[in-house]
N, CA, C and O atoms as a Tinker XYZ file with bonds, in Angstrom:
   472  protein
     1  N     32.567000  -77.684000  -48.815000    73     2
     2  CA    32.078000  -76.197000  -47.486000    64     1     3
     3  C     30.460000  -76.308000  -47.743000    63     2     4     5
     4  O     29.911000  -76.351000  -48.845000    81     3
     5  N     29.881000  -76.342000  -46.554000    73     3     6
     6  CA    27.889000  -75.784000  -46.543000    64     5     7
     7  C     28.632000  -74.404000  -46.408000    63     6     8     9
     8  O     29.606000  -74.215000  -45.679000    81     7
     9  N     28.064000  -73.516000  -47.172000    73     7    10
    10  CA    27.711000  -72.781000  -46.828000    64     9    11
    11  C     26.518000  -71.628000  -46.842000    63    10    12    13
    12  O     25.800000  -71.204000  -47.747000    81    11
    13  N     26.597000  -71.404000  -45.847000    73    11    14
    14  CA    25.038000  -70.671000  -45.208000    64    13    15
    15  C     24.819000  -69.417000  -45.379000    63    14    16    17
    16  O     25.395000  -68.600000  -44.660000    81    15
    17  N     23.817000  -68.966000  -46.508000    73    15    18
    18  CA    23.880000  -67.387000  -46.267000    64    17    19
    19  C     22.353000  -66.852000  -46.067000    63    18    20    21
    20  O     21.492000  -67.252000  -46.851000    81    19
    21  N     22.101000  -66.173000  -45.281000    73    19    22
    22  CA    21.255000  -65.662000  -44.805000    64    21    23
    23  C     20.712000  -64.693000  -44.958000    63    22    24    25
    24  O     21.331000  -64.106000  -44.069000    81    23
    25  N     19.865000  -63.742000  -45.434000    73    23    26
    26  CA    19.172000  -62.500000  -45.502000    64    25    27
    27  C     17.518000  -62.271000  -45.218000    63    26    28    29
    28  O     16.927000  -63.123000  -44.554000    81    27
    29  N     16.834000  -61.163000  -45.710000    73    27    30
    30  CA    15.787000  -60.696000  -45.301000    64    29    31
    31  C     15.737000  -59.983000  -43.972000    63    30    32    33
    32  O     14.626000  -59.915000  -43.447000    81    31
    33  N     16.448000  -59.606000  -43.537000    73    31    34
    34  CA    16.392000  -58.874000  -41.912000    64    33    35
    35  C     16.281000  -57.307000  -42.211000    63    34    36    37
    36  O     16.286000  -56.871000  -43.362000    81    35
    37  N     16.195000  -56.624000  -41.252000    73    35    38
    38  CA    16.398000  -55.104000  -41.649000    64    37    39
    39  C     15.355000  -54.689000  -40.615000    63    38    40    41
    40  O     14.829000  -55.702000  -40.154000    81    39
    41  N     14.864000  -53.567000  -40.083000    73    39    42
    42  CA    14.433000  -53.037000  -39.332000    64    41    43
    43  C     12.813000  -52.671000  -39.156000    63    42    44    45
    44  O     12.335000  -51.783000  -39.863000    81    43
    45  N     12.034000  -53.342000  -38.248000    73    43    46
    46  CA    10.452000  -52.906000  -38.182000    64    45    47
    47  C      9.741000  -52.538000  -37.223000    63    46    48    49
    48  O     10.188000  -52.991000  -36.169000    81    47
    49  N      8.732000  -51.854000  -37.076000    73    47    50
    50  CA     7.859000  -51.380000  -35.760000    64    49    51
    51  C      7.588000  -52.363000  -35.194000    63    50    52    53
    52  O      7.683000  -53.434000  -35.793000    81    51
    53  N      7.272000  -52.328000  -34.193000    73    51    54
    54  CA     6.557000  -53.678000  -32.932000    64    53    55
    55  C      5.181000  -54.123000  -33.784000    63    54    56    57
    56  O      4.351000  -53.311000  -34.192000    81    55
    57  N      5.112000  -55.457000  -33.957000    73    55    58
    58  CA     3.701000  -55.726000  -34.394000    64    57    59
    59  C      4.070000  -56.147000  -36.143000    63    58    60    61
    60  O      3.313000  -56.720000  -36.926000    81    59
    61  N      5.342000  -55.693000  -36.380000    73    59    62
    62  CA     5.286000  -56.007000  -37.916000    64    61    63
    63  C      5.903000  -57.195000  -38.502000    63    62    64    65
    64  O      6.540000  -57.929000  -37.746000    81    63
    65  N      5.803000  -57.496000  -39.771000    73    63    66
    66  CA     6.336000  -58.794000  -39.820000    64    65    67
    67  C      7.750000  -59.091000  -40.616000    63    66    68    69
    68  O      7.990000  -58.096000  -41.300000    81    67
    69  N      8.247000  -59.577000  -40.695000    73    67    70
    70  CA     9.731000  -59.911000  -41.782000    64    69    71
    71  C      9.600000  -61.652000  -41.827000    63    70    72    73
    72  O      9.121000  -62.507000  -41.083000    81    71
    73  N     10.212000  -61.640000  -42.953000    73    71    74
    74  CA    10.531000  -63.387000  -43.594000    64    73    75
    75  C     11.708000  -63.571000  -44.102000    63    74    76    77
    76  O     11.897000  -63.523000  -45.317000    81    75
    77  N     12.890000  -63.866000  -43.009000    73    75    78
    78  CA    14.134000  -64.845000  -43.051000    64    77    79
    79  C     14.132000  -65.681000  -44.039000    63    78    80    81
    80  O     13.219000  -66.469000  -44.289000    81    79
    81  N     15.520000  -65.506000  -44.869000    73    79    82
    82  CA    15.454000  -66.602000  -45.594000    64    81    83
    83  C     16.768000  -67.134000  -45.698000    63    82    84    85
    84  O     17.546000  -66.182000  -45.765000    81    83
    85  N     17.592000  -68.614000  -45.757000    73    83    86
    86  CA    18.920000  -68.732000  -45.569000    64    85    87
    87  C     18.885000  -69.758000  -46.688000    63    86    88    89
    88  O     18.088000  -70.675000  -46.884000    81    87
    89  N     19.929000  -69.377000  -47.356000    73    87    90
    90  CA    20.312000  -70.139000  -48.526000    64    89    91
    91  C     21.944000  -71.473000  -48.234000    63    90    92    93
    92  O     23.001000  -71.072000  -47.747000    81    91
    93  N     21.733000  -72.865000  -48.640000    73    91    94
    94  CA    22.803000  -73.005000  -48.557000    64    93    95
    95  C     23.427000  -73.160000  -49.952000    63    94    96    97
    96  O     22.998000  -73.918000  -50.822000    81    95
    97  N     24.590000  -72.274000  -50.068000    73    95    98
    98  CA    25.198000  -72.335000  -51.383000    64    97    99
    99  C     26.181000  -72.839000  -51.484000    63    98   100   101
   100  O     26.725000  -72.676000  -52.576000    81    99
   101  N     26.935000  -73.707000  -50.434000    73    99   102
   102  CA    28.069000  -74.683000  -50.741000    64   101   103
   103  C     27.749000  -76.042000  -51.057000    63   102   104   105
   104  O     26.838000  -75.957000  -51.881000    81   103
   105  N     27.965000  -77.074000  -50.880000    73   103   106
   106  CA    28.024000  -78.317000  -50.577000    64   105   107
   107  C     26.818000  -78.482000  -50.560000    63   106   108   109
   108  O     26.176000  -77.709000  -49.848000    81   107
   109  N     26.056000  -79.574000  -51.355000    73   107   110
   110  CA    24.460000  -79.957000  -51.129000    64   109   111
   111  C     24.848000  -80.896000  -49.682000    63   110   112   113
   112  O     25.907000  -81.400000  -49.308000    81   111
   113  N     23.612000  -80.870000  -49.143000    73   111   114
   114  CA    23.666000  -81.989000  -47.718000    64   113   115
   115  C     21.938000  -82.397000  -47.752000    63   114   116   117
   116  O     21.179000  -81.555000  -48.232000    81   115
   117  N     21.578000  -83.223000  -47.423000    73   115   118
   118  CA    20.017000  -83.399000  -48.030000    64   117   119
   119  C     19.890000  -84.667000  -46.510000    63   118   120   121
   120  O     20.819000  -85.130000  -45.849000    81   119
   121  N     18.870000  -84.838000  -46.414000    73   119   122
   122  CA    18.540000  -85.536000  -45.163000    64   121   123
   123  C     18.117000  -85.287000  -43.519000    63   122   124   125
   124  O     17.471000  -85.928000  -42.690000    81   123
   125  N     18.816000  -84.057000  -43.528000    73   123   126
   126  CA    18.637000  -82.797000  -42.236000    64   125   127
   127  C     18.136000  -81.989000  -42.045000    63   126   128   129
   128  O     17.820000  -81.046000  -42.769000    81   127
   129  N     17.897000  -82.271000  -40.654000    73   127   130
   130  CA    16.928000  -80.966000  -39.722000    64   129   131
   131  C     18.020000  -79.714000  -39.992000    63   130   132   133
   132  O     19.251000  -79.705000  -40.024000    81   131
   133  N     16.998000  -78.653000  -40.174000    73   131   134
   134  CA    17.612000  -77.303000  -40.251000    64   133   135
   135  C     17.378000  -76.429000  -39.509000    63   134   136   137
   136  O     16.158000  -76.410000  -39.675000    81   135
   137  N     17.624000  -75.411000  -38.569000    73   135   138
   138  CA    17.007000  -74.788000  -37.649000    64   137   139
   139  C     17.710000  -73.236000  -37.928000    63   138   140   141
   140  O     18.591000  -72.952000  -38.740000    81   139
   141  N     16.859000  -72.173000  -36.770000    73   139   142
   142  CA    17.271000  -70.450000  -36.623000    64   141   143
   143  C     17.752000  -70.298000  -35.385000    63   142   144   145
   144  O     17.180000  -70.717000  -34.379000    81   143
   145  N     18.711000  -69.755000  -35.398000    73   143   146
   146  CA    18.674000  -69.331000  -33.872000    64   145   147
   147  C     19.312000  -67.748000  -34.260000    63   146   148   149
   148  O     19.552000  -67.200000  -35.335000    81   147
   149  N     19.468000  -67.280000  -32.699000    73   147   150
   150  CA    19.434000  -65.615000  -33.010000    64   149   151
   151  C     20.559000  -65.646000  -31.778000    63   150   152   153
   152  O     20.818000  -66.637000  -31.094000    81   151
   153  N     21.160000  -64.341000  -31.659000    73   151   154
   154  CA    22.166000  -63.740000  -30.397000    64   153   155
   155  C     21.963000  -62.120000  -30.365000    63   154   156   157
   156  O     22.721000  -61.496000  -31.107000    81   155
   157  N     21.167000  -61.478000  -29.705000    73   155   158
   158  CA    21.105000  -60.125000  -29.066000    64   157   159
   159  C     22.607000  -59.915000  -28.460000    63   158   160   161
   160  O     23.555000  -60.537000  -27.981000    81   159
   161  N     22.202000  -58.721000  -28.782000    73   159   162
   162  CA    23.524000  -57.971000  -28.283000    64   161   163
   163  C     23.848000  -58.522000  -26.220000    63   162   164   165
   164  O     23.133000  -58.384000  -25.227000    81   163
   165  N     24.864000  -58.965000  -26.363000    73   163   166
   166  CA    25.469000  -59.068000  -24.633000    64   165   167
   167  C     24.428000  -60.356000  -24.396000    63   166   168   169
   168  O     23.833000  -60.292000  -23.320000    81   167
   169  N     24.142000  -61.406000  -25.150000    73   167   170
   170  CA    23.189000  -62.190000  -24.656000    64   169   171
   171  C     24.165000  -63.013000  -25.542000    63   170   172   173
   172  O     24.920000  -62.563000  -26.404000    81   171
   173  N     23.957000  -64.679000  -25.051000    73   171   174
   174  CA    24.356000  -65.980000  -25.869000    64   173   175
   175  C     23.445000  -66.471000  -26.981000    63   174   176   177
   176  O     22.246000  -66.686000  -26.809000    81   175
   177  N     24.153000  -66.653000  -28.251000    73   175   178
   178  CA    23.174000  -67.320000  -29.050000    64   177   179
   179  C     22.025000  -68.251000  -29.011000    63   178   180   181
   180  O     22.398000  -69.411000  -28.836000    81   179
   181  N     20.489000  -68.078000  -29.140000    73   179   182
   182  CA    19.545000  -69.023000  -28.414000    64   181   183
   183  C     19.371000  -69.877000  -29.828000    63   182   184   185
   184  O     19.827000  -69.773000  -30.967000    81   183
   185  N     18.475000  -70.767000  -29.145000    73   183   186
   186  CA    17.741000  -71.762000  -30.239000    64   185   187
   187  C     16.475000  -71.028000  -30.888000    63   186   188   189
   188  O     15.839000  -70.475000  -29.991000    81   187
   189  N     15.952000  -70.857000  -32.027000    73   187   190
   190  CA    14.766000  -70.290000  -32.011000    64   189   191
   191  C     13.989000  -71.416000  -32.987000    63   190   192   193
   192  O     12.853000  -70.966000  -33.134000    81   191
   193  N     14.059000  -72.166000  -33.420000    73   191   194
   194  CA    13.109000  -72.836000  -34.624000    64   193   195
   195  C     13.833000  -74.298000  -34.932000    63   194   196   197
   196  O     14.991000  -74.587000  -34.631000    81   195
   197  N     12.965000  -75.065000  -35.537000    73   195   198
   198  CA    13.939000  -76.573000  -35.962000    64   197   199
   199  C     12.518000  -76.720000  -36.716000    63   198   200   201
   200  O     11.426000  -76.310000  -36.324000    81   199
   201  N     12.949000  -77.693000  -38.379000    73   199   202
   202  CA    12.400000  -77.934000  -39.200000    64   201   203
   203  C     13.415000  -79.261000  -40.162000    63   202   204   205
   204  O     14.498000  -79.258000  -40.747000    81   203
   205  N     12.062000  -80.533000  -39.825000    73   203   206
   206  CA    13.107000  -81.962000  -40.289000    64   205   207
   207  C     13.240000  -81.802000  -41.505000    63   206   208   209
   208  O     12.883000  -80.789000  -42.107000    81   207
   209  N     13.970000  -83.154000  -42.194000    73   207   210
   210  CA    14.123000  -82.427000  -43.760000    64   209   211
   211  C     12.686000  -82.879000  -44.496000    63   210   212   213
   212  O     12.412000  -82.455000  -45.619000    81   211
   213  N     11.888000  -83.685000  -43.839000    73   211   214
   214  CA    10.681000  -83.855000  -44.783000    64   213   215
   215  C      9.708000  -82.456000  -44.518000    63   214   216   217
   216  O      8.838000  -82.173000  -45.343000    81   215
   217  N      9.911000  -81.690000  -43.414000    73   215   218
   218  CA     9.122000  -80.498000  -43.151000    64   217   219
   219  C      7.898000  -80.692000  -42.456000    63   218   220   221
   220  O      7.082000  -79.866000  -42.046000    81   219
   221  N      7.914000  -81.789000  -42.404000    73   219   222
   222  CA     6.666000  -82.532000  -41.360000    64   221   223
   223  C      6.787000  -82.129000  -39.526000    63   222   224   225
   224  O      5.994000  -82.025000  -38.590000    81   223
   225  N      8.167000  -82.006000  -39.722000    73   223   226
   226  CA     7.938000  -81.636000  -38.106000    64   225   227
   227  C      8.531000  -80.582000  -38.055000    63   226   228   229
   228  O      9.251000  -80.230000  -38.989000    81   227
   229  N      8.316000  -79.633000  -36.645000    73   227   230
   230  CA     8.851000  -78.726000  -36.593000    64   229   231
   231  C      8.476000  -78.219000  -34.916000    63   230   232   233
   232  O      7.442000  -78.464000  -34.296000    81   231
   233  N      9.813000  -77.359000  -34.395000    73   231   234
   234  CA     9.575000  -77.316000  -32.722000    64   233   235
   235  C     10.078000  -75.432000  -32.715000    63   234   236   237
   236  O     11.064000  -75.029000  -33.334000    81   235
   237  N      9.327000  -74.686000  -32.041000    73   235   238
   238  CA     9.535000  -73.945000  -31.748000    64   237   239
   239  C      9.907000  -73.343000  -30.054000    63   238   240   241
   240  O      9.260000  -73.781000  -29.103000    81   239
   241  N     10.901000  -72.415000  -29.883000    73   239   242
   242  CA    11.372000  -71.929000  -28.177000    64   241   243
   243  C     10.259000  -71.030000  -28.226000    63   242   244   245
   244  O      9.943000  -70.222000  -29.098000    81   243
   245  N      9.534000  -71.415000  -26.749000    73   243   246
   246  CA     8.452000  -71.090000  -26.102000    64   245   247
   247  C      8.339000  -69.170000  -26.501000    63   246   248   249
   248  O      7.230000  -68.735000  -26.814000    81   247
   249  N      9.152000  -68.518000  -26.462000    73   247   250
   250  CA     9.159000  -67.292000  -26.607000    64   249   251
   251  C      8.732000  -67.041000  -28.028000    63   250   252   253
   252  O      9.069000  -65.894000  -28.323000    81   251
   253  N      8.167000  -67.606000  -28.964000    73   251   254
   254  CA     8.035000  -67.329000  -30.421000    64   253   255
   255  C      7.069000  -68.021000  -30.724000    63   254   256   257
   256  O      6.485000  -67.326000  -31.557000    81   255
   257  N      6.356000  -69.186000  -30.565000    73   255   258
   258  CA     6.082000  -70.435000  -30.919000    64   257   259
   259  C      4.523000  -69.032000  -31.222000    63   258   260   261
   260  O      4.551000  -67.933000  -30.669000    81   259
   261  N      3.837000  -69.296000  -31.786000    73   259   262
   262  CA     2.896000  -69.043000  -32.427000    64   261   263
   263  C      2.576000  -67.233000  -32.931000    63   262   264   265
   264  O      1.584000  -66.537000  -33.150000    81   263
   265  N      4.102000  -67.059000  -32.936000    73   263   266
   266  CA     4.608000  -65.886000  -33.979000    64   265   267
   267  C      5.198000  -66.267000  -35.134000    63   266   268   269
   268  O      4.804000  -65.878000  -36.233000    81   267
   269  N      6.149000  -67.027000  -34.965000    73   267   270
   270  CA     6.903000  -67.529000  -35.831000    64   269   271
   271  C      6.625000  -68.917000  -36.569000    63   270   272   273
   272  O      6.123000  -69.825000  -35.906000    81   271
   273  N      6.875000  -69.080000  -37.674000    73   271   274
   274  CA     6.957000  -70.342000  -38.654000    64   273   275
   275  C      8.174000  -70.703000  -39.357000    63   274   276   277
   276  O      9.011000  -69.800000  -39.373000    81   275
   277  N      8.454000  -71.641000  -39.866000    73   275   278
   278  CA    10.012000  -72.086000  -40.208000    64   277   279
   279  C      8.910000  -72.983000  -41.367000    63   278   280   281
   280  O      7.743000  -73.372000  -41.406000    81   279
   281  N     10.084000  -72.992000  -42.178000    73   279   282
   282  CA     9.632000  -73.818000  -43.627000    64   281   283
   283  C     10.659000  -73.925000  -44.139000    63   282   284   285
   284  O     11.651000  -73.399000  -43.634000    81   283
   285  N     10.760000  -74.955000  -45.806000    73   283   286
   286  CA    11.918000  -75.407000  -46.041000    64   285   287
   287  C     11.437000  -75.449000  -47.635000    63   286   288   289
   288  O     10.258000  -75.603000  -47.954000    81   287
   289  N     12.496000  -75.295000  -48.562000    73   287   290
   290  CA    12.323000  -76.022000  -50.254000    64   289   291
   291  C     13.698000  -76.806000  -50.307000    63   290   292   293
   292  O     14.793000  -76.245000  -50.272000    81   291
   293  N     13.593000  -77.550000  -50.354000    73   291   294
   294  CA    14.622000  -78.473000  -50.362000    64   293   295
   295  C     15.220000  -78.607000  -51.881000    63   294   296   297
   296  O     16.313000  -79.024000  -52.266000    81   295
   297  N     14.320000  -78.200000  -52.452000    73   295   298
   298  CA    14.728000  -78.015000  -53.983000    64   297   299
   299  C     15.716000  -77.259000  -54.205000    63   298   300   301
   300  O     16.630000  -77.470000  -55.002000    81   299
   301  N     15.541000  -76.155000  -53.359000    73   299   302
   302  CA    16.179000  -75.095000  -53.598000    64   301   303
   303  C     17.171000  -74.761000  -52.555000    63   302   304   305
   304  O     17.697000  -73.648000  -52.548000    81   303
   305  N     17.455000  -75.658000  -51.676000    73   303   306
   306  CA    18.307000  -75.384000  -50.393000    64   305   307
   307  C     17.721000  -74.472000  -49.003000    63   306   308   309
   308  O     18.195000  -74.263000  -47.886000    81   307
   309  N     16.852000  -74.188000  -49.475000    73   307   310
   310  CA    16.454000  -73.054000  -48.428000    64   309   311
   311  C     15.341000  -73.305000  -47.639000    63   310   312   313
   312  O     14.466000  -74.080000  -48.026000    81   311
   313  N     15.264000  -72.571000  -46.275000    73   311   314
   314  CA    14.543000  -72.598000  -44.810000    64   313   315
   315  C     14.330000  -70.937000  -44.714000    63   314   316   317
   316  O     15.089000  -69.968000  -44.711000    81   315
   317  N     13.158000  -71.101000  -44.652000    73   315   318
   318  CA    12.438000  -69.834000  -44.336000    64   317   319
   319  C     11.768000  -69.890000  -42.593000    63   318   320   321
   320  O     11.321000  -70.835000  -41.943000    81   319
   321  N     11.975000  -68.236000  -42.209000    73   319   322
   322  CA    11.717000  -67.975000  -40.995000    64   321   323
   323  C     10.751000  -66.863000  -41.309000    63   322   324   325
   324  O     11.185000  -65.763000  -41.649000    81   323
   325  N      9.223000  -67.145000  -41.193000    73   323   326
   326  CA     8.335000  -65.697000  -41.274000    64   325   327
   327  C      7.961000  -65.205000  -40.122000    63   326   328   329
   328  O      7.137000  -66.034000  -39.736000    81   327
   329  N      8.030000  -64.460000  -39.392000    73   327   330
   330  CA     8.509000  -63.921000  -38.461000    64   329   331
   331  C      6.979000  -62.706000  -37.886000    63   330   332   333
   332  O      7.295000  -61.517000  -37.908000    81   331
   333  N      5.757000  -62.956000  -37.508000    73   331   334
   334  CA     5.096000  -61.947000  -37.426000    64   333   335
   335  C      5.256000  -61.429000  -36.114000    63   334   336   337
   336  O      6.062000  -61.801000  -35.261000    81   335
   337  N      3.969000  -60.072000  -36.009000    73   335   338
   338  CA     3.736000  -59.561000  -34.615000    64   337   339
   339  C      5.449000  -59.516000  -33.946000    63   338   340   341
   340  O      5.769000  -60.246000  -33.008000    81   339
   341  N      6.015000  -58.954000  -34.328000    73   339   342
   342  CA     7.227000  -58.739000  -34.370000    64   341   343
   343  C      7.528000  -58.415000  -32.438000    63   342   344   345
   344  O      6.505000  -58.813000  -31.880000    81   343
   345  N      8.143000  -58.077000  -31.787000    73   343   346
   346  CA     8.672000  -57.568000  -30.454000    64   345   347
   347  C      9.973000  -56.831000  -30.154000    63   346   348   349
   348  O     11.047000  -57.300000  -30.531000    81   347
   349  N      9.916000  -56.027000  -29.681000    73   347   350
   350  CA    11.390000  -55.469000  -29.342000    64   349   351
   351  C     12.157000  -56.282000  -29.043000    63   350   352   353
   352  O     13.194000  -56.187000  -29.701000    81   351
   353  N     12.147000  -57.336000  -28.100000    73   351   354
   354  CA    13.023000  -58.488000  -28.071000    64   353   355
   355  C     13.357000  -59.383000  -29.041000    63   354   356   357
   356  O     14.370000  -60.081000  -29.086000    81   355
   357  N     12.385000  -59.324000  -29.875000    73   355   358
   358  CA    13.131000  -60.280000  -31.167000    64   357   359
   359  C     14.479000  -59.778000  -31.645000    63   358   360   361
   360  O     15.455000  -60.409000  -32.051000    81   359
   361  N     14.318000  -58.741000  -31.521000    73   359   362
   362  CA    15.963000  -58.028000  -31.728000    64   361   363
   363  C     17.395000  -58.302000  -31.696000    63   362   364   365
   364  O     18.116000  -57.973000  -30.754000    81   363
   365  N     17.882000  -59.045000  -32.973000    73   363   366
   366  CA    19.004000  -59.985000  -32.460000    64   365   367
   367  C     19.436000  -59.995000  -34.125000    63   366   368   369
   368  O     18.939000  -59.390000  -35.075000    81   367
   369  N     20.624000  -60.986000  -34.043000    73   367   370
   370  CA    21.189000  -61.313000  -35.451000    64   369   371
   371  C     20.534000  -62.569000  -35.813000    63   370   372   373
   372  O     21.016000  -63.407000  -35.050000    81   371
   373  N     19.758000  -63.082000  -36.516000    73   371   374
   374  CA    19.718000  -64.323000  -36.617000    64   373   375
   375  C     20.408000  -64.932000  -37.318000    63   374   376   377
   376  O     21.087000  -64.325000  -38.146000    81   375
   377  N     20.498000  -67.039000  -37.174000    73   375   378
   378  CA    21.729000  -67.550000  -38.212000    64   377   379
   379  C     20.640000  -68.846000  -38.248000    63   378   380   381
   380  O     19.716000  -69.159000  -37.497000    81   379
   381  N     21.178000  -69.432000  -39.448000    73   379   382
   382  CA    21.024000  -70.626000  -40.060000    64   381   383
   383  C     21.652000  -71.539000  -39.883000    63   382   384   385
   384  O     22.767000  -71.266000  -40.328000    81   383
   385  N     21.644000  -73.059000  -39.272000    73   383   386
   386  CA    22.482000  -73.781000  -39.183000    64   385   387
   387  C     21.479000  -75.586000  -39.469000    63   386   388   389
   388  O     20.375000  -76.110000  -39.323000    81   387
   389  N     22.562000  -75.793000  -39.838000    73   387   390
   390  CA    22.313000  -77.261000  -39.916000    64   389   391
   391  C     22.085000  -78.975000  -39.026000    63   390   392   393
   392  O     23.263000  -79.305000  -38.888000    81   391
   393  N     21.611000  -79.618000  -38.682000    73   391   394
   394  CA    21.753000  -80.384000  -37.357000    64   393   395
   395  C     22.204000  -82.011000  -38.252000    63   394   396   397
   396  O     21.600000  -82.619000  -39.137000    81   395
   397  N     23.415000  -82.283000  -37.593000    73   395   398
   398  CA    23.503000  -83.374000  -38.455000    64   397   399
   399  C     23.254000  -84.368000  -36.606000    63   398   400   401
   400  O     23.865000  -84.074000  -35.578000    81   399
   401  N     22.391000  -85.294000  -36.726000    73   399   402
   402  CA    21.992000  -86.009000  -35.687000    64   401   403
   403  C     21.606000  -84.726000  -34.505000    63   402   404   405
   404  O     20.763000  -83.836000  -34.401000    81   403
   405  N     22.657000  -85.192000  -33.801000    73   403   406
   406  CA    22.299000  -84.646000  -32.430000    64   405   407
   407  C     22.795000  -82.830000  -32.635000    63   406   408   409
   408  O     22.309000  -81.823000  -32.121000    81   407
   409  N     23.598000  -82.947000  -33.310000    73   407   410
   410  CA    24.818000  -82.218000  -33.261000    64   409   411
   411  C     24.730000  -80.791000  -34.322000    63   410   412   413
   412  O     24.303000  -80.982000  -35.461000    81   411
   413  N     25.065000  -79.646000  -33.988000    73   411   414
   414  CA    24.540000  -78.747000  -35.096000    64   413   415
   415  C     25.706000  -78.486000  -35.774000    63   414   416   417
   416  O     26.641000  -78.911000  -35.095000    81   415
   417  N     26.080000  -77.995000  -36.774000    73   415   418
   418  CA    27.178000  -77.992000  -37.885000    64   417   419
   419  C     28.109000  -76.901000  -37.390000    63   418   420   421
   420  O     27.636000  -75.914000  -36.825000    81   419
   421  N     29.027000  -76.998000  -37.522000    73   419   422
   422  CA    30.152000  -75.366000  -37.196000    64   421   423
   423  C     30.349000  -74.675000  -38.552000    63   422   424   425
   424  O     31.426000  -74.254000  -38.976000    81   423
   425  N     29.322000  -74.625000  -39.092000    73   423   426
   426  CA    29.383000  -73.862000  -40.660000    64   425   427
   427  C     28.447000  -72.490000  -40.459000    63   426   428   429
   428  O     27.593000  -72.414000  -41.342000    81   427
   429  N     28.425000  -71.782000  -39.842000    73   427   430
   430  CA    27.576000  -70.554000  -39.268000    64   429   431
   431  C     27.688000  -69.788000  -40.236000    63   430   432   433
   432  O     28.841000  -69.708000  -40.661000    81   431
   433  N     26.949000  -69.196000  -40.747000    73   431   434
   434  CA    26.770000  -68.034000  -41.964000    64   433   435
   435  C     26.958000  -66.494000  -41.278000    63   434   436   437
   436  O     27.315000  -66.375000  -40.106000    81   435
   437  N     26.804000  -65.865000  -41.750000    73   435   438
   438  CA    27.148000  -63.884000  -41.282000    64   437   439
   439  C     25.896000  -63.521000  -40.356000    63   438   440   441
   440  O     25.826000  -62.549000  -39.604000    81   439
   441  N     25.018000  -64.407000  -40.545000    73   439   442
   442  CA    23.554000  -63.660000  -40.151000    64   441   443
   443  C     23.186000  -62.645000  -40.498000    63   442   444   445
   444  O     23.905000  -61.825000  -41.069000    81   443
   445  N     21.792000  -62.457000  -40.182000    73   443   446
   446  CA    21.310000  -61.100000  -40.422000    64   445   447
   447  C     20.547000  -60.340000  -39.388000    63   446   448   449
   448  O     20.321000  -60.779000  -38.261000    81   447
   449  N     20.238000  -59.403000  -39.746000    73   447   450
   450  CA    20.017000  -58.114000  -38.457000    64   449   451
   451  C     18.312000  -58.142000  -38.771000    63   450   452   453
   452  O     17.530000  -58.181000  -39.721000    81   451
   453  N     18.323000  -58.098000  -37.495000    73   451   454
   454  CA    16.989000  -57.867000  -37.188000    64   453   455
   455  C     16.402000  -56.751000  -36.351000    63   454   456   457
   456  O     16.761000  -57.156000  -35.245000    81   455
   457  N     15.735000  -55.603000  -36.107000    73   455   458
   458  CA    15.753000  -54.702000  -35.326000    64   457   459
   459  C     14.403000  -54.215000  -35.190000    63   458   460   461
   460  O     14.057000  -53.302000  -35.939000    81   459
   461  N     13.559000  -54.698000  -34.322000    73   459   462
   462  CA    11.938000  -54.284000  -34.124000    64   461   463
   463  C     11.998000  -52.847000  -32.664000    63   462   464   465
   464  O     12.474000  -52.875000  -31.529000    81   463
   465  N     11.492000  -52.092000  -33.208000    73   463   466
   466  CA    11.445000  -50.769000  -32.543000    64   465   467
   467  C     10.212000  -50.429000  -32.184000    63   466   468   469
   468  O      9.204000  -50.385000  -32.890000    81   467
   469  N     10.361000  -50.143000  -30.837000    73   467   470
   470  CA     9.342000  -49.901000  -29.851000    64   469   471
   471  C      8.201000  -48.859000  -30.830000    63   470   472
   472  O      7.165000  -48.431000  -30.321000    81   471
């Protein structure tokens, strides 16, 4: 079973940066895209970014484009989200997941809390 573990969240002032990591500590899967999502209080979970298996293709939500960067290290089963120029509206719990074809996996991790103060 895939086991995704997110880390790196915390409290930061607006304009600051954080680096989130997601490690698959369970069954290794290969050849799939991975992505980040976030869920703010009282809101639905939303897509943030996705990266292909090779790392050559990435896509971002408009709200984070130009500020966030997604990368991966397949040898370490890790995907990273570098977040710069953070805004209070980026406050949320951040999750990673694996995309199997056109569908996201059912195995969500516990997430990591990001809080941006104004």
